[in-house]
C-alpha positions, 0 to 999 in steps of 0.5 A, spaced: 385 204 174 378 200 173 379 200 165 386 197 166 383 191 170 384 194 177 377 193 180 378 191 188 384 191 193 386 185 197 388 187 204 393 183 208 387 181 213 384 177 207 378 182 206 377 185 199 374 192 197 372 194 191 376 200 189 371 205 189 369 203 196 377 203 198 378 210 195 372 213 199 374 210 206 381 212 205 378 219 203 373 219 209 378 217 214 383 223 212 377 228 213 376 225 219 383 225 222 384 232 219 377 235 222 379 232 229 386 235 229 383 242 227 378 241 233 384 239 238 388 245 236 382 250 237 381 246 244 388 247 246 388 255 244 381 256 247 384 252 254 378 248 254 377 240 255 370 240 252 367 241 245 360 241 243 360 237 237 352 236 236 346 239 238 339 238 236 332 240 239 329 233 239 334 229 242 332 222 245 330 222 253 336 218 254 341 223 250 338 229 253 342 229 260 349 229 256 346 234 251 343 239 255 
C-alpha cells in the first residue's frame, strides 16, 4: 500500500496516523478484545467474579493492598 502512495489514514475526527501505526493499533485492539472475551468465558465457566491479571513481588506499597 505504501508503494502506491497510501502512507496515512485520515479519521473522521480529524486525526491522521501513519499506516503502520493504524495497522498496529487495529491489531492490538483486536488482540485485547479477544483476550478479554476468552477471560470472560473462563470466568463464567469457573463461576467467579474476579481474576488475577497481574502479580509481582516488588509491588509498590500503594498497590500491595489490592495485589495481596
